[in-house]
NUMI-170509 format. One record per residue: residue number from 1; residue in three letters; x, y, z of N, C-alpha, C in turn. Coordinates in steps of 0.02 Angstrom, whole numbers, plus 50000, padded with zeros to 5 digits. Example, Ala and Ser with C-alpha at 12.3 -4.5 7.8 and 13.67 -1.06 7.14 Angstrom:
2
SITE  seq  type  n.east  n.north   n.up  ca.east  ca.north  ca.up  c.east  c.north   c.up
SITE    1   ALA   50660    49716  50390    50615     49775  50390   50660    49835  50390
SITE    2   SER   50642    49888  50354    50684     49947  50357   50645    50002  50394
//
This chain:
284
SITE  seq  type  n.east  n.north   n.up  ca.east  ca.north  ca.up  c.east  c.north   c.up
SITE    1   MET   60581    56341  59827    60651     56360  59824   60666    56383  59753
SITE    2   ASP   60684    56447  59744    60697     56475  59678   60772    56477  59666
SITE    3   ILE   60798    56432  59624    60869     56426  59612   60899    56489  59581
SITE    4   GLN   60858    56525  59540    60882     56587  59510   60891    56641  59563
SITE    5   LYS   60844    56647  59610    60850     56696  59664   60910    56680  59708
SITE    6   ILE   60921    56616  59722    60978     56597  59764   61043    56616  59729
SITE    7   GLY   61047    56603  59664    61107     56622  59627   61119    56696  59627
SITE    8   GLY   61064    56735  59619    61071     56808  59620   61095    56833  59688
SITE    9   LEU   61069    56803  59742    61091     56824  59809   61164    56808  59820
SITE   10   ILE   61187    56749  59798    61258     56732  59806   61302    56782  59769
SITE   11   ALA   61282    56800  59708    61322     56848  59669   61325    56917  59703
SITE   12   ARG   61266    56941  59726    61265     57007  59758   61306    57010  59822
SITE   13   THR   61296    56961  59865    61331     56963  59930   61406    56950  59921
SITE   14   ARG   61424    56910  59870    61496     56901  59857   61529    56967  59839
SITE   15   LYS   61496    57005  59796    61524     57070  59776   61525    57119  59835
SITE   16   GLU   61473    57116  59877    61472     57159  59937   61531    57144  59983
SITE   17   GLN   61551    57080  59986    61608     57061  60028   61675    57074  59994
SITE   18   GLY   61673    57098  59932    61734     57114  59895   61772    57052  59873
SITE   19   LEU   61735    56998  59860    61767     56935  59840   61757    56922  59765
SITE   20   THR   61808    56893  59734    61799     56869  59666   61772    56797  59670
SITE   21   GLN   61750    56771  59614    61726     56701  59613   61783    56654  59633
SITE   22   ARG   61843    56668  59610    61900     56625  59627   61916    56628  59702
SITE   23   GLU   61913    56688  59732    61927     56694  59804   61875    56657  59846
SITE   24   LEU   61812    56663  59826    61760     56627  59862   61769    56552  59855
SITE   25   ALA   61786    56530  59795    61796     56458  59783   61854    56431  59825
SITE   26   GLU   61909    56471  59831    61966     56449  59871   61948    56441  59944
SITE   27   ARG   61905    56486  59969    61884     56480  60039   61844    56417  60051
SITE   28   LEU   61807    56395  60001    61764     56336  60008   61797    56273  59982
SITE   29   HIS   61858    56280  59955    61896     56223  59928   61858    56189  59871
SITE   30   ILE   61833    56230  59826    61799     56206  59767   61825    56245  59707
SITE   31   SER   61799    56229  59648    61821     56264  59588   61779    56327  59577
SITE   32   ASP   61809    56378  59544    61772     56439  59529   61716    56425  59479
SITE   33   ARG   61722    56370  59441    61667     56352  59395   61604    56335  59433
SITE   34   ALA   61612    56303  59491    61553     56286  59532   61519    56350  59556
SITE   35   VAL   61558    56399  59578    61530     56463  59600   61493    56497  59543
SITE   36   SER   61523    56495  59484    61491     56525  59425   61423    56493  59410
SITE   37   LYS   61420    56426  59415    61357     56391  59403   61304    56409  59454
SITE   38   TRP   61325    56417  59517    61277     56439  59569   61247    56507  59550
SITE   39   GLU   61291    56554  59534    61268     56622  59523   61226    56628  59460
SITE   40   ARG   61236    56583  59412    61195     56584  59351   61131    56543  59359
SITE   41   GLY   61120    56515  59419    61059     56477  59431   61057    56410  59397
SITE   42   LEU   61116    56380  59384    61118     56315  59351   61120    56258  59401
SITE   43   ASN   61150    56270  59459    61157     56219  59511   61147    56251  59579
SITE   44   LEU   61131    56210  59629    61129     56231  59698   61192    56206  59733
SITE   45   PRO   61216    56242  59784    61272     56217  59823   61253    56152  59858
SITE   46   GLU   61303    56110  59870    61289     56050  59910   61271    56070  59981
SITE   47   VAL   61232    56027  60014    61208     56042  60082   61267    56053  60129
SITE   48   SER   61322    56015  60120    61379     56021  60164   61414    56089  60158
SITE   49   LEU   61400    56126  60103    61431     56192  60093   61388    56249  60117
SITE   50   PHE   61326    56236  60139    61281     56290  60160   61313    56334  60214
SITE   51   GLU   61336    56302  60268    61362     56341  60325   61424    56381  60306
SITE   52   PRO   61477    56349  60277    61537     56389  60260   61523    56442  60207
SITE   53   LEU   61478    56428  60161    61461     56478  60110   61428    56538  60142
SITE   54   CYS   61380    56526  60187    61344     56581  60219   61392    56622  60264
SITE   55   GLN   61439    56588  60297    61488     56624  60337   61531    56670  60294
SITE   56   ALA   61551    56645  60236    61592     56685  60191   61554    56745  60163
SITE   57   LEU   61488    56737  60152    61448     56790  60122   61415    56836  60174
SITE   58   GLY   61417    56815  60238    61387     56856  60290   61311    56854  60290
SITE   59   ILE   61282    56795  60273    61210     56786  60273   61193    56724  60311
SITE   60   THR   61128    56713  60325    61105     56653  60359   61085    56600  60308
SITE   61   VAL   61081    56538  60331    61059     56483  60287   60988    56495  60263
SITE   62   ALA   60945    56522  60309    60876     56536  60290   60873    56588  60233
SITE   63   GLU   60916    56640  60237    60918     56690  60184   60942    56659  60118
SITE   64   LEU   60992    56614  60123    61018     56582  60062   60963    56542  60027
SITE   65   LEU   60924    56503  60065    60874     56460  60035   60815    56500  60008
SITE   66   ARG   60800    56557  60039    60747     56600  60012   60770    56642  59954
SITE   67   GLY   60836    56652  59949    60863     56693  59895   60854    56767  59906
SITE   68   GLU   60845    56787  59968    60837     56859  59983   60853    56871  60056
SITE   69   ARG   60870    56933  60072    60886     56952  60140   60823    56952  60182
SITE   70   GLU   60831    56936  60246    60774     56940  60292   60760    57012  60309
SITE   71   THR   60697    57027  60316    60676     57094  60337   60635    57086  60401
SITE   72   ALA   60650    57128  60450    60614     57124  60514   60541    57142  60503
SITE   73   THR   60497    57102  60532    60425     57115  60528   60396    57123  60597
SITE   74   ILE   60347    57165  60604    60313     57177  60669   60239    57167  60658
SITE   75   PRO   60206    57126  60700    60134     57118  60693   60098    57184  60694
SITE   76   ALA   60044    57189  60656    60009     57253  60648   59988    57282  60715
SITE   77   LEU   59964    57240  60761    59940     57265  60825   59997    57294  60866
SITE   78   GLU   60054    57258  60869    60111     57284  60907   60137    57349  60876
SITE   79   GLN   60137    57353  60810    60160     57413  60777   60115    57472  60793
SITE   80   ALA   60049    57460  60792    60002     57514  60807   60011    57540  60879
SITE   81   VAL   60021    57494  60926    60031     57514  60996   60096    57552  61004
SITE   82   ASP   60150    57527  60971    60215     57559  60975   60212    57630  60948
SITE   83   GLU   60178    57639  60892    60171     57707  60864   60130    57752  60910
SITE   84   ALA   60079    57723  60943    60039     57764  60989   60080    57787  61048
SITE   85   VAL   60122    57741  61076    60164     57759  61134   60216    57811  61114
SITE   86   THR   60246    57802  61053    60296     57850  61031   60266    57920  61022
SITE   87   LEU   60206    57922  60994    60172     57986  60985   60156    58017  61053
SITE   88   ALA   60134    57975  61099    60116     58001  61166   60177    58030  61201
SITE   89   GLY   60235    57996  61191    60296     58021  61225   60318    58088  61200
SITE   90   ALA   60298    58107  61140    60318     58171  61112   60273    58228  61135
SITE   91   GLN   60220    58213  61170    60172     58263  61193   60186    58282  61265
SITE   92   GLU   60156    58336  61286    60168     58362  61353   60135    58317  61406
SITE   93   GLN   60074    58296  61394    60037     58257  61444   60052    58183  61434
SITE   94   LYS   60113    58162  61453    60136     58095  61440   60095    58043  61477
SITE   95   LYS   60085    58053  61541    60050     58002  61580   59980    57990  61555
SITE   96   LYS   59945    58045  61538    59877     58038  61515   59875    58000  61449
SITE   97   ARG   59922    58015  61405    59922     57981  61340   59944    57908  61347
SITE   98   TYR   59991    57894  61393    60011     57825  61404   59951    57783  61428
SITE   99   ARG   59912    57812  61475    59853     57776  61499   59805    57764  61442
SITE  100   ARG   59796    57816  61399    59750     57808  61343   59774    57753  61295
SITE  101   ALA   59841    57752  61282    59867     57700  61237   59857    57631  61267
SITE  102   ALA   59868    57627  61335    59858     57562  61367   59785    57540  61364
SITE  103   LEU   59739    57588  61373    59668     57571  61368   59649    57549  61298
SITE  104   VAL   59678    57584  61248    59664     57564  61178   59690    57493  61166
SITE  105   LEU   59750    57478  61192    59778     57411  61183   59734    57358  61215
SITE  106   LEU   59711    57372  61277    59668     57324  61312   59602    57315  61274
SITE  107   ALA   59575    57370  61248    59513     57365  61211   59522    57324  61147
SITE  108   LEU   59579    57334  61113    59593     57295  61052   59601    57221  61068
SITE  109   LEU   59638    57206  61122    59648     57137  61141   59582    57104  61161
SITE  110   ALA   59540    57141  61198    59475     57114  61218   59431    57101  61157
SITE  111   ALA   59431    57149  61110    59391     57140  61050   59416    57081  61008
SITE  112   ALA   59484    57074  61004    59512     57018  60967   59493    56952  60999
SITE  113   GLY   59493    56950  61066    59474     56888  61101   59402    56869  61087
SITE  114   VAL   59357    56920  61084    59287     56905  61072   59276    56882  61000
SITE  115   LEU   59311    56915  60952    59300     56898  60881   59332    56832  60862
SITE  116   ILE   59392    56820  60888    59429     56761  60867   59405    56699  60906
SITE  117   GLY   59402    56705  60972    59376     56651  61013   59423    56592  61019
SITE  118   ARG   59399    56542  61053    59439     56482  61068   59459    56443  61006
SITE  119   PRO   59415    56434  60956    59436     56395  60897   59499    56423  60864
SITE  120   ALA   59503    56489  60859    59562     56519  60828   59624    56509  60872
SITE  121   TRP   59613    56512  60939    59669     56501  60984   59695    56429  60976
SITE  122   GLU   59649    56382  60971    59669     56312  60962   59705    56303  60895
SITE  123   GLU   59682    56338  60844    59714     56332  60778   59786    56360  60781
SITE  124   ARG   59796    56415  60819    59863     56443  60826   59909    56394  60863
SITE  125   GLN   59883    56362  60915    59924     56313  60951   59942    56254  60906
SITE  126   ARG   59894    56233  60865    59907     56178  60819   59960    56199  60767
SITE  127   GLN   59954    56262  60743    60002     56286  60694   60072    56291  60724
SITE  128   LYS   60077    56311  60788    60142     56314  60821   60174    56245  60822
SITE  129   LEU   60134    56194  60833    60160     56126  60832   60184    56108  60762
SITE  130   TYR   60145    56125  60712    60165     56109  60643   60230    56145  60624
SITE  131   ASP   60240    56206  60650    60298     56247  60630   60363    56224  60662
SITE  132   ARG   60360    56179  60711    60421     56155  60742   60462    56114  60692
SITE  133   ASP   60529    56120  60697    60573     56087  60648   60564    56012  60648
SITE  134   GLU   60553    55982  60708    60550     55909  60711   60483    55881  60688
SITE  135   HIS   60436    55925  60671    60371     55902  60646   60371    55909  60569
SITE  136   TRP   60356    55855  60533    60354     55859  60461   60282    55853  60436
SITE  137   PRO   60264    55885  60381    60197     55879  60353   60185    55807  60329
SITE  138   LYS   60122    55785  60334    60104     55717  60315   60060    55718  60253
SITE  139   VAL   60063    55664  60213    60028     55660  60150   59989    55594  60146
SITE  140   ALA   59928    55596  60119    59889     55536  60103   59864    55543  60031
SITE  141   PHE   59874    55490  59990    59855     55491  59920   59787    55456  59911
SITE  142   SER   59749    55478  59861    59684     55448  59845   59678    55444  59770
SITE  143   TYR   59663    55383  59744    59661     55371  59672   59595    55338  59653
SITE  144   GLN   59558    55369  59607    59494     55342  59582   59507    55300  59521
SITE  145   THR   59485    55235  59523    59496     55191  59466   59438    55197  59417
SITE  146   SER   59445    55161  59361    59392     55161  59311   59332    55119  59333
SITE  147   VAL   59342    55077  59385    59286     55038  59411   59241    55085  59451
SITE  148   PRO   59176    55086  59437    59131     55133  59472   59134    55124  59548
SITE  149   SER   59137    55182  59582    59134     55184  59655   59193    55150  59689
SITE  150   VAL   59250    55145  59656    59309     55115  59687   59364    55167  59692
SITE  151   THR   59385    55179  59753    59439     55227  59765   59492    55195  59809
SITE  152   TYR   59555    55197  59787    59609     55172  59828   59640    55230  59867
SITE  153   LYS   59647    55221  59933    59679     55272  59975   59744    55243  60004
SITE  154   VAL   59797    55280  59996    59863     55259  60019   59892    55313  60063
SITE  155   ASP   59910    55294  60125    59944     55342  60169   60015    55351  60144
SITE  156   GLY   60034    55414  60135    60102     55428  60112   60153    55416  60168
SITE  157   THR   60201    55371  60155    60255     55359  60203   60314    55403  60186
SITE  158   LEU   60345    55433  60238    60401     55477  60226   60458    55438  60194
SITE  159   MET   60477    55457  60133    60527     55420  60095   60598    55443  60111
SITE  160   SER   60609    55507  60109    60676     55534  60125   60667    55602  60155
SITE  161   ALA   60715    55622  60195    60710     55686  60230   60778    55711  60249
SITE  162   TYR   60784    55776  60259    60845     55806  60285   60825    55847  60345
SITE  163   GLY   60852    55833  60402    60834     55869  60463   60839    55825  60524
SITE  164   PRO   60819    55849  60582    60825     55810  60644   60769    55760  60653
SITE  165   PHE   60757    55717  60603    60702     55670  60606   60729    55601  60624
SITE  166   GLU   60692    55565  60666    60712     55498  60684   60652    55451  60680
SITE  167   SER   60664    55389  60662    60612     55338  60659   60644    55272  60678
SITE  168   ASP   60618    55240  60731    60646     55177  60756   60720    55184  60772
SITE  169   GLY   60739    55243  60796    60807     55254  60817   60856    55266  60760
SITE  170   SER   60833    55269  60698    60878     55279  60641   60862    55344  60605
SITE  171   LEU   60914    55377  60580    60903     55438  60541   60875    55420  60473
SITE  172   PHE   60832    55462  60447    60807     55452  60379   60863    55465  60329
SITE  173   HIS   60852    55440  60267    60900     55455  60214   60902    55530  60203
SITE  174   THR   60961    55555  60185    60969     55627  60173   60981    55641  60100
SITE  175   ASP   60954    55599  60057    60959     55612  59985   60892    55596  59954
SITE  176   PRO   60876    55626  59897    60812     55612  59864   60805    55538  59847
SITE  177   LEU   60743    55513  59846    60731     55442  59833   60758    55422  59765
SITE  178   ILE   60756    55466  59716    60776     55448  59648   60850    55428  59645
SITE  179   SER   60891    55454  59691    60963     55441  59688   60984    55377  59722
SITE  180   ARG   60936    55340  59753    60955     55279  59788   60960    55221  59740
SITE  181   SER   61002    55173  59757    61013     55116  59713   60957    55065  59718
SITE  182   VAL   60923    55061  59776    60868     55013  59782   60812    55032  59735
SITE  183   SER   60782    54981  59704    60732     54995  59652   60662    55000  59680
SITE  184   TYR   60643    54956  59727    60575     54955  59753   60576    54948  59829
SITE  185   PRO   60585    55002  59865    60579     54996  59938   60509    54969  59956
SITE  186   PRO   60503    54931  60010    60438     54899  60026   60382    54949  60038
SITE  187   TYR   60400    55010  60057    60347     55058  60071   60331    55105  60013
SITE  188   LEU   60364    55095  59956    60351     55135  59897   60298    55101  59855
SITE  189   PHE   60240    55132  59847    60186     55099  59810   60188    55118  59736
SITE  190   GLU   60163    55072  59694    60160     55084  59622   60087    55095  59603
SITE  191   LEU   60074    55150  59569    60007     55167  59548   59997    55143  59477
SITE  192   GLU   59950    55096  59467    59935     55070  59400   59880    55113  59369
SITE  193   LEU   59896    55146  59316    59849     55193  59285   59798    55157  59242
SITE  194   ASP   59734    55173  59254    59680     55144  59212   59679    55178  59144
SITE  195   THR   59689    55243  59145    59691     55282  59083   59753    55325  59083
SITE  196   VAL   59777    55342  59025    59836     55385  59018   59818    55445  58976
SITE  197   PRO   59830    55506  58998    59858     55522  59064   59807    55512  59120
SITE  198   GLY   59832    55500  59180    59789     55489  59238   59794    55547  59287
SITE  199   HIS   59765    55537  59346    59768     55589  59397   59764    55556  59466
SITE  200   ILE   59786    55592  59516    59784     55569  59585   59776    55629  59631
SITE  201   ARG   59740    55620  59685    59733     55674  59734   59777    55657  59795
SITE  202   PHE   59799    55709  59830    59833     55698  59893   59815    55753  59942
SITE  203   CYS   59813    55734  60005    59794     55779  60060   59856    55792  60103
SITE  204   VAL   59868    55855  60119    59925     55875  60161   59898    55895  60229
SITE  205   GLU   59923    55864  60281    59905     55883  60349   59967    55905  60386
SITE  206   GLY   59961    55961  60421    60018     55987  60459   60062    56032  60418
SITE  207   ALA   60033    56070  60370    60073     56116  60329   60100    56172  60373
SITE  208   LYS   60162    56192  60360    60193     56246  60397   60177    56313  60363
SITE  209   ARG   60181    56367  60403    60168     56432  60374   60224    56453  60326
SITE  210   GLU   60286    56438  60344    60343     56454  60301   60366    56389  60269
SITE  211   MET   60332    56369  60216    60347     56304  60184   60334    56310  60109
SITE  212   GLU   60377    56279  60070    60368     56276  59997   60354    56203  59978
SITE  213   MET   60305    56194  59935    60287     56126  59912   60300    56122  59837
SITE  214   LYS   60332    56068  59815    60342     56055  59744   60324    55983  59729
SITE  215   VAL   60297    55971  59670    60287     55903  59645   60334    55895  59586
SITE  216   LEU   60379    55846  59590    60429     55834  59539   60423    55762  59513
SITE  217   ARG   60450    55751  59453    60451     55683  59427   60516    55671  59389
SITE  218   TRP   60537    55607  59388    60596     55585  59352   60578    55521  59315
SITE  219   PRO   60605    55509  59255    60597     55443  59225   60625    55389  59271
SITE  220   GLU   60591    55333  59276    60611     55281  59324   60682    55256  59309
SITE  221   ARG   60704    55261  59247    60771     55237  59229   60826    55277  59264
SITE  222   MET   60809    55336  59291    60859     55378  59324   60871    55356  59396
SITE  223   LYS   60832    55307  59422    60842     55285  59491   60913    55258  59500
SITE  224   GLY   60943    55274  59556    61010     55251  59572   61064    55294  59542
SITE  225   THR   61047    55346  59507    61098     55392  59479   61111    55447  59529
SITE  226   ASP   61150    55497  59509    61165     55554  59553   61113    55609  59548
SITE  227   ALA   61055    55592  59520    61004     55643  59509   60981    55672  59577
SITE  228   GLY   60967    55736  59577    60941     55769  59636   60876    55804  59621
SITE  229   PHE   60854    55845  59668    60791     55880  59659   60795    55928  59599
SITE  230   GLU   60855    55957  59588    60860     56006  59534   60851    55974  59465
SITE  231   GLU   60862    55908  59459    60851     55874  59395   60779    55853  59385
SITE  232   GLY   60737    55859  59437    60668     55838  59431   60627    55886  59388
SITE  233   GLU   60579    55859  59351    60535     55900  59309   60475    55923  59351
SITE  234   PRO   60464    55989  59357    60407     56012  59396   60341    55989  59365
SITE  235   VAL   60294    55970  59408    60228     55947  59387   60176    55995  59415
SITE  236   ALA   60127    56013  59373    60076     56061  59395   60030    56027  59447
SITE  237   VAL   60011    56067  59497    59966     56044  59550   59907    56092  59554
SITE  238   CYS   59847    56064  59559    59786     56104  59564   59756    56097  59633
SITE  239   PRO   59739    56153  59667    59704     56147  59731   59638    56111  59722
SITE  240   TRP   59621    56067  59768    59559     56029  59763   59511    56049  59819
SITE  241   ASN   59535    56050  59880    59493     56068  59937   59538    56096  59991
SITE  242   LEU   59532    56161  60005    59576     56194  60053   59541    56206  60119
SITE  243   GLY   59489    56169  60135    59453     56179  60197   59481    56135  60253
SITE  244   GLY   59463    56152  60316    59483     56112  60373   59557    56117  60387
SITE  245   HIS   59583    56065  60422    59654     56066  60442   59698    56036  60387
SITE  246   GLY   59670    56003  60337    59710     55974  60284   59697    56009  60218
SITE  247   HIS   59747    56014  60176    59741     56044  60110   59745    55988  60059
SITE  248   GLU   59697    55986  60013    59695     55933  59963   59710    55961  59894
SITE  249   TYR   59750    55922  59856    59773     55945  59790   59764    55889  59739
SITE  250   MET   59766    55907  59676    59759     55859  59621   59821    55864  59576
SITE  251   ILE   59850    55804  59561    59904     55800  59511   59873    55770  59448
SITE  252   GLU   59874    55807  59394    59845     55784  59331   59900    55767  59281
SITE  253   GLY   59882    55731  59229    59930     55715  59176   59981    55662  59195
SITE  254   LEU   59963    55615  59240    60010     55562  59259   60025    55517  59199
SITE  255   GLU   60088    55499  59192    60109     55454  59138   60147    55395  59168
SITE  256   PRO   60144    55336  59137    60179     55278  59163   60254    55284  59155
SITE  257   GLY   60291    55249  59199    60364     55246  59194   60399    55303  59228
SITE  258   TYR   60366    55335  59276    60396     55392  59312   60394    55380  59387
SITE  259   LEU   60442    55411  59422    60438     55417  59494   60417    55488  59510
SITE  260   TYR   60361    55495  59545    60334     55560  59564   60348    55572  59638
SITE  261   SER   60367    55633  59656    60380     55650  59726   60346    55715  59744
SITE  262   VAL   60311    55714  59802    60286     55776  59833   60337    55795  59885
SITE  263   VAL   60369    55853  59876    60425     55874  59919   60407    55940  59954
SITE  264   PHE   60422    55943  60019    60412     56004  60058   60480    56030  60081
SITE  265   PHE   60491    56095  60075    60552     56128  60097   60534    56179  60151
SITE  266   TRP   60574    56181  60205    60562     56232  60256   60624    56240  60300
SITE  267   GLY   60624    56293  60340    60678     56303  60389   60746    56309  60357
SITE  268   ASP   60798    56289  60395    60867     56294  60372   60886    56232  60332
SITE  269   GLY   60853    56223  60274    60872     56169  60230   60836    56104  60241
SITE  270   TYR   60784    56102  60284    60748     56040  60295   60702    56025  60236
SITE  271   TYR   60693    55960  60222    60643     55941  60172   60615    55872  60191
SITE  272   ALA   60556    55857  60165    60525     55791  60172   60496    55771  60105
SITE  273   GLU   60502    55706  60087    60483     55683  60020   60436    55623  60026
SITE  274   TYR   60381    55625  59987    60334     55570  59982   60329    55551  59908
SITE  275   SER   60336    55486  59891    60344     55468  59820   60302    55407  59802
SITE  276   PHE   60290    55400  59736    60258     55340  59709   60280    55331  59637
SITE  277   LEU   60277    55268  59613    60294     55252  59544   60230    55243  59504
SITE  278   THR   60235    55252  59438    60175     55243  59395   60189    55189  59343
SITE  279   GLY   60137    55149  59330    60139     55099  59278   60072    55096  59243
SITE  280   GLU   60069    55062  59187    60007     55058  59148   59980    54986  59151
SITE  281   ARG   59915    54980  59166    59885     54914  59170   59883    54879  59102
SITE  282   ALA   59892    54814  59102    59889     54777  59039   59820    54783  59008
SITE  283   GLY   59818    54791  58944    59754     54795  58909   59730    54866  58898
SITE  284   TYR   59768    54916  58924    59747     54985  58914   59793    55018  58862
//
């Protein structure tokens, strides 16, 4: 999610609608200073303002979060067939050319079936499942200690989320973990670093095609404040192993006294967050 692009889109579409910052603010019952901060890329609108803001600007929520207008896309194969049919319709021997285009399409589909095969079909079905809104990507962390041949593996538990997610009949929290007043939820694990800076690997299973991943961190003292994702410090992530159905990454430069979160954004404002705290072992 690029806050600068989102701000630029709000400014452009506001002007296209012939609205001043004050007029837009009045429609949303907020101050024009808030609109100014959005357009300068200093803040994001609150989630509750997404729908009314998009209605006022004549855009979709998906366009707002991407920071750009949607453009219609056509798969290459469908585009090629459509162009062939259009060309055939402009010629005198329409029926003959239509048959030829149909034969070409069948030949392409048959060749694609032979080349791609069942494994690719199964992968597409799996990806369709991952792309559904109610399915969230899953994370498992792996940490190598200074003790030879000892690796701790921790399954990442979904900490907070925004979207149609349910667990044990209850909705997940709809705010980042850092902003909650509780200090140590029972499912939040603390990583004790053998060396500083340290590192940890994590594996993502069920990644969506249209998904953004960020790793953010906040000083632990900020827990329980009004801090949001925009106040988080971005942390560099290195690809570790991109084979198979899971993607593995490395977070380097871990320091004690921070809350780290792996956050995924997708769809119309949905996100899922997996987090851990860091501390330093005594004697190091």
